[in-house]
C-alpha positions as CSV (number, residue, x, y, z in Angstrom):
1,X,-57.3,15.6,-31.1
2,X,-53.7,15.4,-30.0
3,X,-52.8,13.1,-32.9
4,X,-49.4,13.5,-34.5
5,X,-49.6,14.2,-38.2
6,X,-46.9,14.5,-40.8
7,X,-46.6,16.8,-43.9
8,X,-48.4,15.2,-46.8
9,X,-50.4,12.7,-44.7
10,X,-54.1,12.4,-45.4
11,X,-56.2,14.0,-42.6
12,X,-59.6,13.9,-44.3
13,X,-60.8,11.4,-46.9
14,X,-62.8,12.2,-50.0
15,X,-66.5,11.4,-49.6
16,X,-67.4,10.8,-53.2
17,X,-66.4,11.1,-56.8
18,X,-66.7,14.9,-56.8
19,X,-64.5,15.2,-53.7
20,X,-60.7,15.1,-53.0
21,X,-58.9,14.3,-49.8
22,X,-57.2,16.8,-47.6
23,X,-53.6,16.5,-46.5
24,X,-51.6,18.0,-43.7
25,X,-49.5,20.8,-45.0
26,X,-47.2,20.7,-42.0
27,X,-46.0,18.2,-39.5
28,X,-47.4,18.8,-36.0
29,X,-50.2,17.9,-33.6
30,X,-53.9,18.2,-34.2
31,X,-54.9,20.8,-31.5
32,X,-58.6,21.1,-32.4
33,X,-61.4,20.2,-34.8
34,X,-63.9,23.1,-34.8
35,X,-65.7,25.6,-36.8
36,X,-63.6,28.3,-38.3
37,X,-64.2,31.2,-40.8
38,X,-64.0,30.3,-44.5
39,X,-63.1,32.9,-47.2
40,X,-66.7,32.5,-48.5
41,X,-67.9,34.1,-45.2
42,X,-69.3,30.8,-43.8
43,X,-68.3,28.9,-40.7
44,X,-67.0,25.4,-41.7
45,X,-65.4,22.5,-40.0
46,X,-61.6,22.8,-39.8
47,X,-58.7,20.7,-38.6
48,X,-56.3,22.8,-36.6
49,X,-52.7,21.7,-36.6
50,X,-50.1,23.1,-34.3
51,X,-46.8,23.1,-36.3
52,X,-43.9,21.3,-34.7
53,X,-41.0,23.8,-34.6
54,X,-38.5,21.0,-34.3
55,X,-39.7,19.0,-37.3
56,X,-37.7,18.8,-40.5
57,X,-41.1,19.0,-42.3
58,X,-40.2,16.1,-44.5
59,X,-42.9,14.5,-46.6
60,X,-44.9,11.7,-45.0
61,X,-44.2,9.3,-47.9
62,X,-41.6,10.9,-50.1
63,X,-40.5,9.1,-53.3
64,X,-41.3,8.9,-57.0
65,X,-44.7,7.4,-58.0
66,X,-44.3,5.0,-61.0
67,X,-46.5,6.0,-63.9
68,X,-45.1,4.7,-67.2
69,X,-46.9,1.4,-67.2
70,X,-50.0,2.4,-65.3
71,X,-53.5,2.6,-66.8
72,X,-55.3,6.0,-67.2
73,X,-57.7,4.9,-64.5
74,X,-54.8,4.3,-62.1
75,X,-53.3,7.7,-62.9
76,X,-56.7,9.3,-62.3
77,X,-56.9,7.6,-58.9
78,X,-53.5,8.9,-58.0
79,X,-54.4,12.4,-59.0
80,X,-57.6,12.2,-56.9
81,X,-55.7,10.8,-53.9
82,X,-53.2,13.7,-54.2
83,X,-56.0,16.1,-53.5
84,X,-55.6,18.0,-56.8
85,X,-58.1,20.7,-57.9
86,X,-57.8,23.4,-60.5
87,X,-55.4,26.0,-59.2
88,X,-56.5,28.8,-61.5
89,X,-59.2,29.8,-59.0
90,X,-62.2,27.6,-59.7
91,X,-60.8,24.7,-57.6
92,X,-62.8,22.1,-59.6
93,X,-61.6,18.5,-58.9
94,X,-58.9,17.7,-61.4
95,X,-59.7,13.9,-61.7
96,X,-63.3,14.8,-62.5
97,X,-62.2,17.1,-65.3
98,X,-59.9,14.5,-66.7
99,X,-62.6,11.8,-66.7
100,X,-63.4,11.8,-70.4
101,X,-67.1,10.7,-71.0
102,X,-67.8,7.7,-73.1
103,X,-68.0,8.6,-76.8
104,X,-65.7,11.6,-76.3
105,X,-62.0,12.0,-77.0
106,X,-59.4,14.6,-76.4
107,X,-57.4,15.6,-79.4
108,X,-55.6,18.6,-77.9
109,X,-54.5,19.3,-74.4
110,X,-54.2,23.1,-73.6
111,X,-52.1,24.3,-70.7
112,X,-53.2,27.7,-69.5
113,X,-50.2,29.9,-68.8
114,X,-52.2,33.2,-69.0
115,X,-52.6,35.0,-65.7
116,X,-56.3,35.0,-64.9
117,X,-56.3,38.6,-63.6
118,X,-54.2,41.8,-63.5
119,X,-51.7,42.1,-60.6
120,X,-51.2,38.4,-60.3
121,X,-47.9,36.7,-61.2
122,X,-48.5,33.2,-59.9
123,X,-48.5,31.4,-63.3
124,X,-45.5,33.4,-64.5
125,X,-43.3,32.3,-61.6
126,X,-44.5,28.7,-61.9
127,X,-43.4,28.6,-65.6
128,X,-40.0,30.0,-64.7
129,X,-39.2,28.0,-61.6
130,X,-41.1,24.7,-62.0
131,X,-40.5,24.1,-65.7
132,X,-39.3,20.5,-65.3
133,X,-42.3,19.7,-63.1
134,X,-44.6,21.3,-65.7
135,X,-43.2,19.2,-68.6
136,X,-43.4,16.0,-66.5
137,X,-47.0,16.8,-65.7
138,X,-47.7,17.4,-69.4
139,X,-46.1,14.1,-70.4
140,X,-48.2,12.2,-67.9
141,X,-51.5,13.9,-68.6
142,X,-50.9,13.7,-72.4
143,X,-50.4,10.0,-72.2
144,X,-53.4,9.5,-69.9
145,X,-55.7,11.5,-72.2
146,X,-54.3,10.0,-75.4
147,X,-54.1,13.5,-76.9
148,X,-52.1,14.0,-80.0
149,X,-50.5,17.4,-79.0
150,X,-50.2,19.8,-76.2
151,X,-50.3,23.6,-76.6
152,X,-49.0,25.9,-73.8
153,X,-50.6,29.3,-74.1
154,X,-48.6,32.2,-72.6
155,X,-49.2,35.9,-72.9
156,X,-46.6,38.0,-74.6
157,X,-45.8,40.1,-71.4
158,X,-44.0,37.0,-70.1
159,X,-41.3,36.7,-72.8
160,X,-38.8,35.3,-70.3
161,X,-41.1,32.4,-69.6
162,X,-41.9,31.8,-73.3
163,X,-38.2,31.7,-74.2
164,X,-37.3,29.4,-71.2
165,X,-40.2,27.0,-72.0
166,X,-39.4,27.0,-75.8
167,X,-35.7,26.3,-75.3
168,X,-36.2,23.4,-72.9
169,X,-39.1,21.4,-74.4
170,X,-38.0,17.7,-74.3
171,X,-37.4,16.5,-77.8
172,X,-39.9,13.6,-77.6
173,X,-42.7,15.7,-76.1
174,X,-45.5,16.7,-78.5
175,X,-45.8,20.2,-77.1
176,X,-45.7,23.7,-78.5
177,X,-45.5,27.1,-76.7
178,X,-48.0,29.6,-78.2
179,X,-47.5,33.4,-77.5
180,X,-50.8,35.1,-77.0
181,X,-52.0,38.7,-76.9
182,X,-51.9,40.2,-73.4
183,X,-55.5,41.0,-72.5
184,X,-58.3,40.3,-70.0
185,X,-59.8,37.7,-69.8
186,X,-57.4,35.8,-72.1
187,X,-57.0,33.1,-69.4
188,X,-60.7,32.1,-69.5
189,X,-61.0,28.6,-70.8
190,X,-63.2,29.3,-73.8
191,X,-61.2,32.4,-74.7
192,X,-58.0,30.4,-74.6
193,X,-59.4,27.7,-76.9
194,X,-60.5,30.3,-79.4
195,X,-57.1,32.1,-79.3
196,X,-55.0,29.0,-79.7
197,X,-57.1,26.6,-81.8
198,X,-59.6,29.0,-83.4
199,X,-62.4,26.7,-82.2
200,X,-65.5,28.0,-80.5
201,X,-67.1,26.0,-77.7
202,X,-70.9,26.1,-78.4
203,X,-73.3,27.7,-75.9
204,X,-74.0,25.3,-73.0
205,X,-71.3,22.9,-74.0
206,X,-67.8,22.0,-72.6
207,X,-64.3,22.0,-74.2
208,X,-64.5,18.2,-74.4
209,X,-67.2,18.7,-77.0
210,X,-64.6,20.3,-79.3
211,X,-62.0,17.6,-78.4
212,X,-60.1,19.9,-76.1
213,X,-59.0,19.7,-72.4
214,X,-57.7,22.7,-70.6
215,X,-55.8,22.9,-67.3
216,X,-53.8,25.5,-65.4
217,X,-50.0,25.5,-65.3
218,X,-50.0,25.3,-61.5
219,X,-52.2,22.2,-61.5
220,X,-50.1,20.5,-64.2
221,X,-46.8,21.3,-62.4
222,X,-48.3,20.0,-59.1
223,X,-49.2,16.7,-60.8
224,X,-45.6,16.5,-62.0
225,X,-44.4,17.0,-58.5
226,X,-46.8,14.3,-57.2
227,X,-45.3,11.7,-59.5
228,X,-41.7,12.9,-59.2
229,X,-41.6,13.2,-55.4
230,X,-44.8,11.8,-54.0
231,X,-46.0,15.3,-52.9
232,X,-49.7,15.8,-52.8
233,X,-51.4,19.2,-53.0
234,X,-50.3,20.7,-49.7
235,X,-48.9,24.1,-50.8
236,X,-49.4,26.5,-53.6
237,X,-47.8,29.6,-55.2
238,X,-49.7,32.8,-54.2
239,X,-49.1,36.4,-55.3
240,X,-49.4,38.9,-52.4
241,X,-49.6,42.3,-54.0
242,X,-51.3,45.7,-54.4
243,X,-50.6,49.2,-53.1
244,X,-52.0,48.2,-49.7
245,X,-49.2,45.8,-48.7
246,X,-45.8,47.0,-47.7
247,X,-43.6,44.3,-49.2
248,X,-45.3,42.6,-52.2
249,X,-44.1,39.1,-53.0
250,X,-44.9,35.8,-54.8
251,X,-44.7,33.1,-52.1
252,X,-45.0,29.3,-51.8
253,X,-47.4,28.9,-49.0
254,X,-48.6,25.8,-47.1
255,X,-52.4,25.4,-47.4
256,X,-54.3,26.4,-44.3
257,X,-51.9,29.2,-43.4
258,X,-53.7,32.2,-41.9
259,X,-54.1,35.2,-44.1
260,X,-53.0,37.4,-41.2
261,X,-49.7,35.5,-41.0
262,X,-49.1,35.9,-44.7
263,X,-49.7,39.7,-44.6
264,X,-47.4,39.9,-41.5
265,X,-44.7,38.1,-43.5
266,X,-45.0,40.7,-46.2
267,X,-44.5,43.6,-43.8
268,X,-48.2,44.1,-43.0
269,X,-50.8,46.4,-44.5
270,X,-50.2,50.0,-45.2
271,X,-52.0,52.6,-43.1
272,X,-54.3,53.5,-45.9
273,X,-55.2,49.9,-46.9
274,X,-59.0,49.5,-47.0
275,X,-59.7,46.1,-48.7
276,X,-58.1,42.7,-49.0
277,X,-59.2,40.4,-51.8
278,X,-58.7,36.7,-52.4
279,X,-58.0,36.7,-56.2
280,X,-57.6,39.7,-58.5
281,X,-59.3,43.0,-58.9
282,X,-62.0,41.8,-61.4
283,X,-63.2,38.5,-59.8
284,X,-61.7,38.6,-56.4
285,X,-63.8,38.2,-53.2
286,X,-63.3,40.8,-50.4
287,X,-62.3,39.3,-47.0
288,X,-63.8,40.7,-43.8
289,X,-61.7,38.4,-41.5
290,X,-57.9,38.2,-41.7
291,X,-57.9,34.8,-39.9
292,X,-59.3,32.9,-42.9
293,X,-56.9,30.3,-44.4
294,X,-55.1,30.2,-47.7
295,X,-57.1,27.7,-49.8
296,X,-56.3,25.5,-52.8
297,X,-58.1,28.0,-55.0
298,X,-56.3,31.1,-53.6
299,X,-54.2,32.3,-56.6
300,X,-53.6,35.8,-55.1
301,X,-54.1,38.2,-52.2
302,X,-54.7,41.7,-53.4
303,X,-54.5,44.6,-50.9
304,X,-56.1,47.8,-52.1
305,X,-56.1,51.4,-50.7
306,X,-59.0,53.7,-50.7
307,X,-58.0,55.3,-54.0
308,X,-58.3,51.9,-55.7
309,X,-61.3,50.4,-53.9
310,X,-64.6,52.2,-54.1
311,X,-66.4,50.5,-51.3
312,X,-69.6,52.4,-51.5
313,X,-70.5,53.6,-54.9
314,X,-74.0,54.9,-55.6
315,X,-75.9,53.0,-58.2
316,X,-77.7,54.9,-61.0
317,X,-80.3,53.7,-63.5
318,X,-79.1,52.0,-66.7
319,X,-78.7,54.5,-69.5
320,X,-78.5,51.8,-72.2
321,X,-75.1,53.0,-73.4
322,X,-74.1,49.4,-74.6
323,X,-70.7,49.7,-72.9
324,X,-71.3,46.3,-71.2
325,X,-72.3,44.7,-74.5
326,X,-69.0,45.8,-76.1
327,X,-67.0,44.6,-73.1
328,X,-68.6,41.1,-72.7
329,X,-66.2,38.5,-74.0
330,X,-69.1,35.9,-74.2
331,X,-71.2,38.3,-76.4
332,X,-74.1,38.4,-74.0
333,X,-76.4,41.3,-73.2
334,X,-75.5,42.2,-69.6
335,X,-77.8,45.2,-69.5
336,X,-80.9,43.1,-70.2
337,X,-79.7,40.3,-68.0
338,X,-79.2,42.7,-65.2
339,X,-82.7,44.0,-65.4
340,X,-84.1,40.4,-65.4
341,X,-81.9,39.5,-62.4
342,X,-83.1,42.5,-60.5
343,X,-86.7,41.4,-61.1
344,X,-86.0,37.8,-60.2
345,X,-86.9,36.5,-63.7
346,X,-84.3,33.7,-63.7
347,X,-86.0,31.5,-66.2
348,X,-86.0,34.4,-68.8
349,X,-82.3,34.8,-68.1
350,X,-81.7,31.2,-69.2
351,X,-83.2,32.1,-72.6
352,X,-80.5,34.8,-72.9
353,X,-77.7,32.2,-72.0
354,X,-76.9,33.5,-68.5
355,X,-75.1,30.2,-67.8
356,X,-72.5,31.1,-70.5
357,X,-71.4,34.1,-68.3
358,X,-67.9,33.5,-67.0
359,X,-68.3,36.2,-64.3
360,X,-65.2,38.0,-65.5
361,X,-66.6,41.4,-64.2
362,X,-65.9,43.3,-67.4
363,X,-69.5,44.5,-67.6
364,X,-69.4,45.9,-64.0
365,X,-66.1,47.5,-64.6
366,X,-67.2,49.6,-67.6
367,X,-70.7,50.4,-66.4
368,X,-71.0,54.2,-65.9
369,X,-74.0,53.7,-63.7
370,X,-72.1,51.6,-61.2
371,X,-74.6,48.7,-61.5
372,X,-73.2,45.6,-59.8
373,X,-74.0,43.4,-62.8
374,X,-71.6,40.5,-62.1
375,X,-72.8,40.2,-58.5
376,X,-76.4,39.9,-59.7
377,X,-75.4,37.3,-62.2
378,X,-73.7,35.2,-59.6
379,X,-76.7,35.3,-57.4
380,X,-79.0,34.5,-60.3
381,X,-76.9,31.6,-61.4
382,X,-76.9,30.3,-57.8
383,X,-80.7,30.4,-57.7
384,X,-81.0,28.7,-61.0
385,X,-78.8,25.9,-59.9
386,X,-80.8,25.4,-56.7
387,X,-84.0,25.2,-58.7
388,X,-82.5,22.8,-61.2
389,X,-81.2,20.6,-58.4
390,X,-84.6,20.5,-56.7
391,X,-86.3,19.7,-60.0
392,X,-83.8,16.9,-60.7
393,X,-84.4,15.3,-57.2
394,X,-88.2,15.2,-57.5
């Protein structure tokens, strides 16, 4: 404690292949290392930095990182050392995703410019304001993967971004901008692959199995900034919106910033605000503590009023109306899966392909009986993973 740290300096090392380091998002002094509330609801170890008000907040080691003559393994190491994870919300380590298994190859690289949820405008602003960083990231990743072409999928409600991207594609970059129908969940990885390439990822398989790699525009642009300026992942674009916030905005926020401070910057919550979500209305997680930090996976902060957020809805028995079947983009049977989850019959859920569920929340949204289907699926999948991990360790 008391150590002086600088913006972009590593303050926590990665502890394995599935891990990435953590960097200071501001220059200042380490005032404490203690347990703090995490958006998941848990108490976790946290490094508390008191920002230096007199600092210019310059990067710890600013400068371009050469990449033209580097091997794919070296570039992967740089991406890991930069702390990069998927910025679409899942926060999966980027270097792990880009590690192509032996015997596999990437023919197409897909850049996901579809907003993952309603209300959010994070990807839209990145495509408009970080276009050069995005194209540099595409160039580096395309060369590292050895892919023959990149497709940038953008929904048609973002025509200004589509036109800007199309008119400024570097002549030597094998990249094409693809307008896509505006619908939810168009930004889901498997949905995007089907929409752009008309390829279906088989059940239980990954995009690499159909020679495709997918990444979010925010992550790709961040990688471009890493190699252009030496900036690791220390800040991200976040949409702060909803009827429960006085001054909605899309902001560039240093990681670790308190949610309470972000809301204050946007004028504070309205008097009738009842719920604050990390994420969007379909997959977002409610926050019970406003002192949680902005995380790498925080794509949006959605503030809802009582008229939008039904906090206590009575659950009724399933009437087998099939609305959830019609809504499921993965063509599962949410009604039957929900009954199995309620009974704790997790092995039977595997036979009905529960692990293909993307937890988009469409089934819960359309259910006239207010059955919390997606919440049950998340719990069931967690239990299945725990059992599988225990079986693998024996």
